[in-house]
TIDREN-694033 format. One record per atom (N, C-alpha, C): atom name; x, y, z. Coordinates in pm, 1 decimal. Example, Ala and Ser with C-alpha at 12.3 -4.5 7.8 and 13.67 -1.06 7.14 Angstrom:
BEGIN
<pt><name>N</name><px>1319.0</px><py>-569.0</py><pz>780.0</pz></pt>
<pt><name>CA</name><px>1230.0</px><py>-450.0</py><pz>780.0</pz></pt>
<pt><name>C</name><px>1320.0</px><py>-330.0</py><pz>780.0</pz></pt>
<pt><name>N</name><px>1285.0</px><py>-225.0</py><pz>708.0</pz></pt>
<pt><name>CA</name><px>1367.0</px><py>-106.0</py><pz>714.0</pz></pt>
<pt><name>C</name><px>1290.0</px><py>3.0</py><pz>787.0</pz></pt>
END
This chain:
BEGIN
<pt><name>N</name><px>-613.2</px><py>8443.1</py><pz>-410.9</pz></pt>
<pt><name>CA</name><px>-550.0</px><py>8465.3</py><pz>-282.5</pz></pt>
<pt><name>C</name><px>-591.4</px><py>8603.1</py><pz>-231.0</pz></pt>
<pt><name>N</name><px>-637.5</px><py>8610.3</py><pz>-103.8</pz></pt>
<pt><name>CA</name><px>-673.9</px><py>8740.8</py><pz>-48.1</pz></pt>
<pt><name>C</name><px>-554.5</px><py>8834.4</py><pz>-44.2</pz></pt>
<pt><name>N</name><px>-581.0</px><py>8961.9</py><pz>-56.7</pz></pt>
<pt><name>CA</name><px>-474.7</px><py>9062.1</py><pz>-60.8</pz></pt>
<pt><name>C</name><px>-387.1</px><py>9058.3</py><pz>64.2</pz></pt>
<pt><name>N</name><px>-447.9</px><py>9037.2</py><pz>182.2</pz></pt>
<pt><name>CA</name><px>-370.0</px><py>9037.5</py><pz>306.5</pz></pt>
<pt><name>C</name><px>-265.7</px><py>8927.2</py><pz>306.5</pz></pt>
<pt><name>N</name><px>-297.7</px><py>8809.9</py><pz>252.3</pz></pt>
<pt><name>CA</name><px>-200.0</px><py>8702.1</py><pz>246.5</pz></pt>
<pt><name>C</name><px>-84.8</px><py>8737.2</py><pz>153.9</pz></pt>
<pt><name>N</name><px>-115.2</px><py>8803.2</py><pz>42.2</pz></pt>
<pt><name>CA</name><px>-9.4</px><py>8844.6</py><pz>-50.1</pz></pt>
<pt><name>C</name><px>84.3</px><py>8942.1</py><pz>18.6</pz></pt>
<pt><name>N</name><px>28.1</px><py>9034.2</py><pz>96.8</pz></pt>
<pt><name>CA</name><px>110.9</px><py>9131.4</py><pz>168.6</pz></pt>
<pt><name>C</name><px>200.3</px><py>9062.5</py><pz>269.9</pz></pt>
<pt><name>N</name><px>147.7</px><py>8962.0</py><pz>336.3</pz></pt>
<pt><name>CA</name><px>226.3</px><py>8889.7</py><pz>436.1</pz></pt>
<pt><name>C</name><px>345.2</px><py>8822.2</py><pz>369.0</pz></pt>
<pt><name>N</name><px>321.3</px><py>8758.4</py><pz>257.8</pz></pt>
<pt><name>CA</name><px>430.6</px><py>8690.0</py><pz>189.1</pz></pt>
<pt><name>C</name><px>536.2</px><py>8789.4</py><pz>139.6</pz></pt>
<pt><name>N</name><px>492.7</px><py>8904.7</py><pz>93.9</pz></pt>
<pt><name>CA</name><px>587.4</px><py>9004.4</py><pz>46.4</pz></pt>
<pt><name>C</name><px>666.6</px><py>9067.0</py><pz>160.8</pz></pt>
<pt><name>N</name><px>612.3</px><py>9064.0</py><pz>281.0</pz></pt>
<pt><name>CA</name><px>679.0</px><py>9127.0</py><pz>394.5</pz></pt>
<pt><name>C</name><px>792.2</px><py>9041.4</py><pz>449.1</pz></pt>
<pt><name>N</name><px>807.8</px><py>8918.8</py><pz>400.0</pz></pt>
<pt><name>CA</name><px>909.1</px><py>8829.4</py><pz>453.9</pz></pt>
<pt><name>C</name><px>1009.1</px><py>8788.3</py><pz>345.7</pz></pt>
<pt><name>N</name><px>1098.6</px><py>8878.1</py><pz>307.1</pz></pt>
<pt><name>CA</name><px>1194.0</px><py>8843.5</py><pz>201.9</pz></pt>
<pt><name>C</name><px>1296.5</px><py>8741.3</py><pz>251.4</pz></pt>
<pt><name>N</name><px>1339.6</px><py>8658.1</py><pz>160.0</pz></pt>
<pt><name>CA</name><px>1442.9</px><py>8560.0</py><pz>192.1</pz></pt>
<pt><name>C</name><px>1560.3</px><py>8587.1</py><pz>99.9</pz></pt>
<pt><name>N</name><px>1674.5</px><py>8615.3</py><pz>159.8</pz></pt>
<pt><name>CA</name><px>1794.2</px><py>8642.4</py><pz>80.8</pz></pt>
<pt><name>C</name><px>1896.7</px><py>8533.0</py><pz>106.1</pz></pt>
<pt><name>N</name><px>1947.4</px><py>8476.5</py><pz>1.7</pz></pt>
<pt><name>CA</name><px>2054.9</px><py>8378.5</py><pz>10.9</pz></pt>
<pt><name>C</name><px>2162.4</px><py>8419.8</py><pz>-87.8</pz></pt>
<pt><name>N</name><px>2285.4</px><py>8416.2</py><pz>-43.2</pz></pt>
<pt><name>CA</name><px>2396.5</px><py>8457.5</py><pz>-127.6</pz></pt>
<pt><name>C</name><px>2482.2</px><py>8336.1</py><pz>-161.2</pz></pt>
<pt><name>N</name><px>2496.8</px><py>8304.7</py><pz>-289.1</pz></pt>
<pt><name>CA</name><px>2575.9</px><py>8187.3</py><pz>-327.9</pz></pt>
<pt><name>C</name><px>2725.0</px><py>8208.9</py><pz>-301.5</pz></pt>
<pt><name>N</name><px>2790.5</px><py>8102.8</py><pz>-259.4</pz></pt>
<pt><name>CA</name><px>2934.6</px><py>8109.9</py><pz>-233.3</pz></pt>
<pt><name>C</name><px>3013.2</px><py>8145.1</py><pz>-360.3</pz></pt>
<pt><name>N</name><px>2960.1</px><py>8111.5</py><pz>-477.8</pz></pt>
<pt><name>CA</name><px>3029.6</px><py>8142.7</py><pz>-602.8</pz></pt>
<pt><name>C</name><px>3048.0</px><py>8293.1</py><pz>-620.2</pz></pt>
<pt><name>N</name><px>2969.1</px><py>8370.3</py><pz>-546.8</pz></pt>
<pt><name>CA</name><px>2981.3</px><py>8515.9</py><pz>-551.9</pz></pt>
<pt><name>C</name><px>3120.7</px><py>8560.4</py><pz>-504.9</pz></pt>
<pt><name>N</name><px>3184.0</px><py>8480.6</py><pz>-420.0</pz></pt>
<pt><name>CA</name><px>3313.6</px><py>8517.2</py><pz>-360.5</pz></pt>
<pt><name>C</name><px>3428.9</px><py>8431.5</py><pz>-412.2</pz></pt>
<pt><name>N</name><px>3404.9</px><py>8348.9</py><pz>-508.0</pz></pt>
<pt><name>CA</name><px>3499.4</px><py>8246.1</py><pz>-552.6</pz></pt>
<pt><name>C</name><px>3644.4</px><py>8292.8</py><pz>-565.1</pz></pt>
<pt><name>N</name><px>3672.1</px><py>8393.9</py><pz>-645.7</pz></pt>
<pt><name>CA</name><px>3810.2</px><py>8436.3</py><pz>-670.2</pz></pt>
<pt><name>C</name><px>3842.1</px><py>8570.9</py><pz>-607.2</pz></pt>
<pt><name>N</name><px>3775.3</px><py>8605.5</py><pz>-502.8</pz></pt>
<pt><name>CA</name><px>3793.2</px><py>8736.2</py><pz>-440.1</pz></pt>
<pt><name>C</name><px>3884.6</px><py>8722.6</py><pz>-317.5</pz></pt>
<pt><name>N</name><px>3995.1</px><py>8796.0</py><pz>-313.2</pz></pt>
<pt><name>CA</name><px>4085.5</px><py>8787.7</py><pz>-197.6</pz></pt>
<pt><name>C</name><px>4018.2</px><py>8837.5</py><pz>-68.9</pz></pt>
<pt><name>N</name><px>3911.1</px><py>8914.2</py><pz>-81.6</pz></pt>
<pt><name>CA</name><px>3839.6</px><py>8963.2</py><pz>37.1</pz></pt>
<pt><name>C</name><px>3720.1</px><py>8874.4</py><pz>70.0</pz></pt>
<pt><name>N</name><px>3723.7</px><py>8752.6</py><pz>18.2</pz></pt>
<pt><name>CA</name><px>3611.6</px><py>8659.8</py><pz>31.6</pz></pt>
<pt><name>C</name><px>3569.0</px><py>8639.8</py><pz>176.4</pz></pt>
<pt><name>N</name><px>3663.9</px><py>8619.8</py><pz>264.5</pz></pt>
<pt><name>CA</name><px>3630.7</px><py>8593.7</py><pz>405.6</pz></pt>
<pt><name>C</name><px>3555.5</px><py>8711.1</py><pz>467.8</pz></pt>
<pt><name>N</name><px>3603.4</px><py>8832.1</py><pz>445.4</pz></pt>
<pt><name>CA</name><px>3535.6</px><py>8950.5</py><pz>501.3</pz></pt>
<pt><name>C</name><px>3395.5</px><py>8967.3</py><pz>441.9</pz></pt>
<pt><name>N</name><px>3383.7</px><py>8948.6</py><pz>311.6</pz></pt>
<pt><name>CA</name><px>3252.8</px><py>8962.6</py><pz>247.9</pz></pt>
<pt><name>C</name><px>3156.8</px><py>8854.7</py><pz>296.7</pz></pt>
<pt><name>N</name><px>3206.8</px><py>8735.0</py><pz>310.9</pz></pt>
<pt><name>CA</name><px>3124.4</px><py>8625.1</py><pz>359.3</pz></pt>
<pt><name>C</name><px>3072.9</px><py>8654.5</py><pz>500.4</pz></pt>
<pt><name>N</name><px>3159.5</px><py>8705.0</py><pz>585.3</pz></pt>
<pt><name>CA</name><px>3118.3</px><py>8742.0</py><pz>722.0</pz></pt>
<pt><name>C</name><px>3016.4</px><py>8855.7</py><pz>720.1</pz></pt>
<pt><name>N</name><px>3038.8</px><py>8954.7</py><pz>635.0</pz></pt>
<pt><name>CA</name><px>2946.2</px><py>9067.9</py><pz>626.5</pz></pt>
<pt><name>C</name><px>2807.9</px><py>9020.6</py><pz>581.2</pz></pt>
<pt><name>N</name><px>2804.2</px><py>8930.9</py><pz>486.0</pz></pt>
<pt><name>CA</name><px>2675.0</px><py>8880.4</py><pz>438.9</pz></pt>
<pt><name>C</name><px>2607.9</px><py>8793.1</py><pz>544.5</pz></pt>
<pt><name>N</name><px>2686.8</px><py>8719.7</py><pz>621.8</pz></pt>
<pt><name>CA</name><px>2629.1</px><py>8640.1</py><pz>731.1</pz></pt>
<pt><name>C</name><px>2565.1</px><py>8731.3</py><pz>835.4</pz></pt>
<pt><name>N</name><px>2630.7</px><py>8844.2</py><pz>864.1</pz></pt>
<pt><name>CA</name><px>2574.9</px><py>8941.9</py><pz>957.5</pz></pt>
<pt><name>C</name><px>2445.5</px><py>9000.3</py><pz>900.7</pz></pt>
<pt><name>N</name><px>2444.9</px><py>9032.5</py><pz>771.5</pz></pt>
<pt><name>CA</name><px>2325.4</px><py>9086.5</py><pz>707.1</pz></pt>
<pt><name>C</name><px>2210.1</px><py>8987.1</py><pz>714.2</pz></pt>
<pt><name>N</name><px>2236.4</px><py>8860.4</py><pz>683.4</pz></pt>
<pt><name>CA</name><px>2132.3</px><py>8758.2</py><pz>689.4</pz></pt>
<pt><name>C</name><px>2077.9</px><py>8743.9</py><pz>831.3</pz></pt>
<pt><name>N</name><px>2165.6</px><py>8747.2</py><pz>931.8</pz></pt>
<pt><name>CA</name><px>2122.2</px><py>8736.6</py><pz>1071.9</pz></pt>
<pt><name>C</name><px>2038.2</px><py>8857.5</py><pz>1112.1</pz></pt>
<pt><name>N</name><px>2078.0</px><py>8975.8</py><pz>1066.1</pz></pt>
<pt><name>CA</name><px>2002.2</px><py>9097.4</py><pz>1097.9</pz></pt>
<pt><name>C</name><px>1863.2</px><py>9092.6</py><pz>1035.9</pz></pt>
<pt><name>N</name><px>1853.1</px><py>9047.0</py><pz>912.4</pz></pt>
<pt><name>CA</name><px>1722.4</px><py>9036.6</py><pz>847.5</pz></pt>
<pt><name>C</name><px>1634.1</px><py>8934.7</py><pz>917.7</pz></pt>
<pt><name>N</name><px>1692.6</px><py>8823.4</py><pz>960.0</pz></pt>
<pt><name>CA</name><px>1614.8</px><py>8722.1</py><pz>1032.6</pz></pt>
<pt><name>C</name><px>1567.6</px><py>8776.4</py><pz>1167.0</pz></pt>
<pt><name>N</name><px>1653.1</px><py>8850.7</py><pz>1237.3</pz></pt>
<pt><name>CA</name><px>1617.7</px><py>8906.9</py><pz>1368.4</pz></pt>
<pt><name>C</name><px>1510.7</px><py>9014.3</py><pz>1356.7</pz></pt>
<pt><name>N</name><px>1505.9</px><py>9081.8</py><pz>1244.1</pz></pt>
<pt><name>CA</name><px>1409.5</px><py>9189.8</py><pz>1224.7</pz></pt>
<pt><name>C</name><px>1274.5</px><py>9140.3</py><pz>1171.9</pz></pt>
<pt><name>N</name><px>1261.8</px><py>9011.5</py><pz>1149.9</pz></pt>
<pt><name>CA</name><px>1137.2</px><py>8955.5</py><pz>1098.3</pz></pt>
<pt><name>C</name><px>1025.6</px><py>8978.1</py><pz>1200.4</pz></pt>
<pt><name>N</name><px>916.7</px><py>9045.4</py><pz>1162.0</pz></pt>
<pt><name>CA</name><px>809.3</px><py>9076.4</py><pz>1256.0</pz></pt>
<pt><name>C</name><px>746.1</px><py>8953.0</py><pz>1320.0</pz></pt>
<pt><name>N</name><px>724.6</px><py>8848.3</py><pz>1243.2</pz></pt>
<pt><name>CA</name><px>663.0</px><py>8726.9</py><pz>1297.9</pz></pt>
<pt><name>C</name><px>753.8</px><py>8662.3</py><pz>1402.6</pz></pt>
<pt><name>N</name><px>882.9</px><py>8660.0</py><pz>1377.3</pz></pt>
<pt><name>CA</name><px>978.1</px><py>8603.7</py><pz>1472.9</pz></pt>
<pt><name>C</name><px>977.0</px><py>8684.6</py><pz>1601.5</pz></pt>
<pt><name>N</name><px>970.1</px><py>8815.6</py><pz>1589.9</pz></pt>
<pt><name>CA</name><px>966.4</px><py>8901.6</py><pz>1708.2</pz></pt>
<pt><name>C</name><px>843.9</px><py>8871.8</py><pz>1793.1</pz></pt>
<pt><name>N</name><px>728.9</px><py>8851.7</py><pz>1729.3</pz></pt>
<pt><name>CA</name><px>607.0</px><py>8820.3</py><pz>1804.5</pz></pt>
<pt><name>C</name><px>622.1</px><py>8686.0</py><pz>1874.5</pz></pt>
<pt><name>N</name><px>672.1</px><py>8586.5</py><pz>1804.1</pz></pt>
<pt><name>CA</name><px>687.6</px><py>8452.6</py><pz>1863.5</pz></pt>
<pt><name>C</name><px>783.8</px><py>8453.1</py><pz>1982.8</pz></pt>
<pt><name>N</name><px>880.4</px><py>8544.4</py><pz>1982.0</pz></pt>
<pt><name>CA</name><px>974.3</px><py>8555.0</py><pz>2094.7</pz></pt>
<pt><name>C</name><px>905.5</px><py>8603.6</py><pz>2221.7</pz></pt>
<pt><name>N</name><px>801.7</px><py>8683.4</py><pz>2206.8</pz></pt>
<pt><name>CA</name><px>738.8</px><py>8748.2</py><pz>2322.0</pz></pt>
<pt><name>C</name><px>597.7</px><py>8699.9</py><pz>2352.4</pz></pt>
<pt><name>N</name><px>542.9</px><py>8612.8</py><pz>2269.9</pz></pt>
<pt><name>CA</name><px>404.9</px><py>8569.6</py><pz>2285.8</pz></pt>
<pt><name>C</name><px>397.0</px><py>8418.7</py><pz>2270.2</pz></pt>
<pt><name>N</name><px>330.1</px><py>8351.8</py><pz>2363.7</pz></pt>
<pt><name>CA</name><px>309.9</px><py>8207.4</py><pz>2352.5</pz></pt>
<pt><name>C</name><px>178.8</px><py>8170.1</py><pz>2419.3</pz></pt>
<pt><name>N</name><px>124.7</px><py>8055.7</py><pz>2379.2</pz></pt>
<pt><name>CA</name><px>1.1</px><py>8006.9</py><pz>2439.1</pz></pt>
<pt><name>C</name><px>16.4</px><py>7859.7</py><pz>2470.2</pz></pt>
<pt><name>N</name><px>-28.0</px><py>7821.7</py><pz>2589.7</pz></pt>
<pt><name>CA</name><px>-29.0</px><py>7682.1</py><pz>2629.7</pz></pt>
<pt><name>C</name><px>-165.9</px><py>7655.6</py><pz>2690.8</pz></pt>
<pt><name>N</name><px>-247.8</px><py>7579.3</py><pz>2620.7</pz></pt>
<pt><name>CA</name><px>-385.1</px><py>7556.9</py><pz>2666.6</pz></pt>
<pt><name>C</name><px>-461.4</px><py>7688.6</py><pz>2665.7</pz></pt>
<pt><name>N</name><px>-516.5</px><py>7725.8</py><pz>2780.6</pz></pt>
<pt><name>CA</name><px>-591.2</px><py>7851.9</py><pz>2789.5</pz></pt>
<pt><name>C</name><px>-506.6</px><py>7964.8</py><pz>2847.0</pz></pt>
<pt><name>N</name><px>-375.3</px><py>7942.9</py><pz>2859.9</pz></pt>
<pt><name>CA</name><px>-287.3</px><py>8045.7</py><pz>2914.3</pz></pt>
<pt><name>C</name><px>-210.3</px><py>8114.4</py><pz>2803.0</pz></pt>
<pt><name>N</name><px>-225.5</px><py>8244.6</py><pz>2795.6</pz></pt>
<pt><name>CA</name><px>-151.3</px><py>8326.8</py><pz>2700.3</pz></pt>
<pt><name>C</name><px>-42.0</px><py>8399.7</py><pz>2777.1</pz></pt>
<pt><name>N</name><px>80.7</px><py>8390.4</py><pz>2729.0</pz></pt>
<pt><name>CA</name><px>193.2</px><py>8462.1</py><pz>2791.6</pz></pt>
<pt><name>C</name><px>241.9</px><py>8571.1</py><pz>2698.0</pz></pt>
<pt><name>N</name><px>248.6</px><py>8692.6</py><pz>2752.0</pz></pt>
<pt><name>CA</name><px>297.7</px><py>8807.9</py><pz>2677.4</pz></pt>
<pt><name>C</name><px>409.0</px><py>8869.2</py><pz>2759.7</pz></pt>
<pt><name>N</name><px>532.4</px><py>8860.5</py><pz>2709.3</pz></pt>
<pt><name>CA</name><px>649.9</px><py>8911.1</py><pz>2782.1</pz></pt>
<pt><name>C</name><px>656.5</px><py>8858.1</py><pz>2924.6</pz></pt>
<pt><name>N</name><px>623.7</px><py>8729.8</py><pz>2942.5</pz></pt>
<pt><name>CA</name><px>631.4</px><py>8667.8</py><pz>3074.0</pz></pt>
<pt><name>C</name><px>506.3</px><py>8685.1</py><pz>3159.2</pz></pt>
<pt><name>N</name><px>417.1</px><py>8773.4</py><pz>3122.3</pz></pt>
<pt><name>CA</name><px>292.5</px><py>8795.2</py><pz>3196.8</pz></pt>
<pt><name>C</name><px>188.7</px><py>8694.5</py><pz>3148.6</pz></pt>
<pt><name>N</name><px>128.0</px><py>8618.4</py><pz>3241.0</pz></pt>
<pt><name>CA</name><px>30.8</px><py>8515.9</py><pz>3205.5</pz></pt>
<pt><name>C</name><px>-111.7</px><py>8569.5</py><pz>3212.9</pz></pt>
<pt><name>N</name><px>-192.8</px><py>8529.0</py><pz>3115.1</pz></pt>
<pt><name>CA</name><px>-334.4</px><py>8565.2</py><pz>3110.2</pz></pt>
<pt><name>C</name><px>-415.6</px><py>8437.8</py><pz>3088.9</pz></pt>
<pt><name>N</name><px>-516.0</px><py>8415.7</py><pz>3171.2</pz></pt>
<pt><name>CA</name><px>-604.0</px><py>8300.6</py><pz>3156.5</pz></pt>
<pt><name>C</name><px>-712.5</px><py>8337.2</py><pz>3055.7</pz></pt>
<pt><name>N</name><px>-704.6</px><py>8279.6</py><pz>2937.2</pz></pt>
<pt><name>CA</name><px>-797.1</px><py>8315.0</py><pz>2829.7</pz></pt>
<pt><name>C</name><px>-941.1</px><py>8273.5</py><pz>2859.2</pz></pt>
<pt><name>N</name><px>-959.7</px><py>8179.6</py><pz>2949.9</pz></pt>
<pt><name>CA</name><px>-1096.9</px><py>8138.6</py><pz>2982.7</pz></pt>
<pt><name>C</name><px>-1171.8</px><py>8248.7</py><pz>3058.3</pz></pt>
<pt><name>N</name><px>-1099.7</px><py>8349.3</py><pz>3106.4</pz></pt>
<pt><name>CA</name><px>-1160.6</px><py>8460.8</py><pz>3177.4</pz></pt>
<pt><name>C</name><px>-1207.2</px><py>8572.7</py><pz>3082.7</pz></pt>
<pt><name>N</name><px>-1181.4</px><py>8555.8</py><pz>2953.2</pz></pt>
<pt><name>CA</name><px>-1217.0</px><py>8658.2</py><pz>2854.7</pz></pt>
<pt><name>C</name><px>-1315.7</px><py>8601.2</py><pz>2753.6</pz></pt>
<pt><name>N</name><px>-1410.4</px><py>8682.5</py><pz>2711.9</pz></pt>
<pt><name>CA</name><px>-1507.3</px><py>8641.7</py><pz>2611.4</pz></pt>
<pt><name>C</name><px>-1442.5</px><py>8641.1</py><pz>2472.3</pz></pt>
<pt><name>N</name><px>-1360.0</px><py>8740.8</py><pz>2445.0</pz></pt>
<pt><name>CA</name><px>-1290.2</px><py>8747.5</py><pz>2316.8</pz></pt>
<pt><name>C</name><px>-1158.8</px><py>8822.7</py><pz>2334.0</pz></pt>
<pt><name>N</name><px>-1067.2</px><py>8797.5</py><pz>2243.5</pz></pt>
<pt><name>CA</name><px>-937.9</px><py>8865.6</py><pz>2242.2</pz></pt>
<pt><name>C</name><px>-923.4</px><py>8930.1</py><pz>2105.0</pz></pt>
<pt><name>N</name><px>-895.7</px><py>9058.6</py><pz>2102.4</pz></pt>
<pt><name>CA</name><px>-878.0</px><py>9130.6</py><pz>1977.4</pz></pt>
<pt><name>C</name><px>-730.2</px><py>9160.6</py><pz>1956.5</pz></pt>
<pt><name>N</name><px>-685.1</px><py>9144.6</py><pz>1834.3</pz></pt>
<pt><name>CA</name><px>-548.2</px><py>9178.1</py><pz>1797.9</pz></pt>
<pt><name>C</name><px>-555.2</px><py>9296.7</py><pz>1703.2</pz></pt>
<pt><name>N</name><px>-489.5</px><py>9406.3</py><pz>1739.6</pz></pt>
<pt><name>CA</name><px>-492.7</px><py>9528.2</py><pz>1659.2</pz></pt>
<pt><name>C</name><px>-350.0</px><py>9562.6</py><pz>1619.6</pz></pt>
<pt><name>N</name><px>-330.7</px><py>9597.7</py><pz>1494.5</pz></pt>
<pt><name>CA</name><px>-197.4</px><py>9633.9</py><pz>1448.8</pz></pt>
<pt><name>C</name><px>-202.4</px><py>9735.8</py><pz>1337.4</pz></pt>
<pt><name>N</name><px>-91.2</px><py>9800.9</py><pz>1315.1</pz></pt>
<pt><name>CA</name><px>-79.6</px><py>9897.4</py><pz>1206.3</pz></pt>
<pt><name>C</name><px>64.5</px><py>9898.1</py><pz>1159.2</pz></pt>
<pt><name>N</name><px>83.4</px><py>9925.2</py><pz>1032.9</pz></pt>
<pt><name>CA</name><px>218.5</px><py>9934.2</py><pz>979.3</pz></pt>
<pt><name>C</name><px>252.2</px><py>9816.7</py><pz>889.5</pz></pt>
<pt><name>N</name><px>369.7</px><py>9823.4</py><pz>829.8</pz></pt>
<pt><name>CA</name><px>411.2</px><py>9723.7</py><pz>731.3</pz></pt>
<pt><name>C</name><px>421.1</px><py>9583.3</py><pz>789.6</pz></pt>
<pt><name>N</name><px>465.8</px><py>9570.4</py><pz>911.6</pz></pt>
<pt><name>CA</name><px>486.6</px><py>9438.4</py><pz>970.2</pz></pt>
<pt><name>C</name><px>363.6</px><py>9379.8</py><pz>1035.8</pz></pt>
<pt><name>N</name><px>255.0</px><py>9454.1</py><pz>1042.1</pz></pt>
<pt><name>CA</name><px>138.8</px><py>9406.5</py><pz>1118.2</pz></pt>
<pt><name>C</name><px>75.2</px><py>9281.0</py><pz>1059.7</pz></pt>
<pt><name>N</name><px>79.1</px><py>9263.8</py><pz>928.9</pz></pt>
<pt><name>CA</name><px>22.9</px><py>9142.8</py><pz>868.3</pz></pt>
<pt><name>C</name><px>97.7</px><py>9018.7</py><pz>912.8</pz></pt>
<pt><name>N</name><px>229.5</px><py>9023.6</py><pz>907.1</pz></pt>
<pt><name>CA</name><px>311.1</px><py>8909.2</py><pz>950.7</pz></pt>
<pt><name>C</name><px>297.5</px><py>8887.4</py><pz>1100.3</pz></pt>
<pt><name>N</name><px>287.4</px><py>8995.0</py><pz>1177.4</pz></pt>
<pt><name>CA</name><px>270.2</px><py>8982.3</py><pz>1321.5</pz></pt>
<pt><name>C</name><px>136.3</px><py>8917.3</py><pz>1355.1</pz></pt>
<pt><name>N</name><px>29.8</px><py>8958.4</py><pz>1288.0</pz></pt>
<pt><name>CA</name><px>-102.4</px><py>8899.9</py><pz>1311.8</pz></pt>
<pt><name>C</name><px>-103.2</px><py>8752.2</py><pz>1274.8</pz></pt>
<pt><name>N</name><px>-36.1</px><py>8717.4</py><pz>1169.9</pz></pt>
<pt><name>CA</name><px>-29.6</px><py>8576.8</py><pz>1129.6</pz></pt>
<pt><name>C</name><px>42.0</px><py>8494.3</py><pz>1236.3</pz></pt>
<pt><name>N</name><px>143.3</px><py>8549.9</py><pz>1299.1</pz></pt>
<pt><name>CA</name><px>217.8</px><py>8479.2</py><pz>1402.4</pz></pt>
<pt><name>C</name><px>133.2</px><py>8457.7</py><pz>1527.8</pz></pt>
<pt><name>N</name><px>38.2</px><py>8548.9</py><pz>1551.7</pz></pt>
<pt><name>CA</name><px>-47.7</px><py>8535.7</py><pz>1668.9</pz></pt>
<pt><name>C</name><px>-140.0</px><py>8417.3</py><pz>1647.1</pz></pt>
END
């Protein structure tokens, strides 16, 4: 497996918390809600999800934040990124 693919997989952690963690805890409801918020925050911070929210393509039309670009008017499109999330972001493109 190429190194870049390994980095992409490592950049997308999946956390699941078993309900048995709260079984006999009187604060179970609060902890359960706190963990649900944590899971939602991690999902919202996913770099690939962020790219998909703002970038889409339909045929030869690329939309970036609502701005449309006709890809047939370009010879090539380059994607440049840097940082920890750039691998997952590039994969989403």
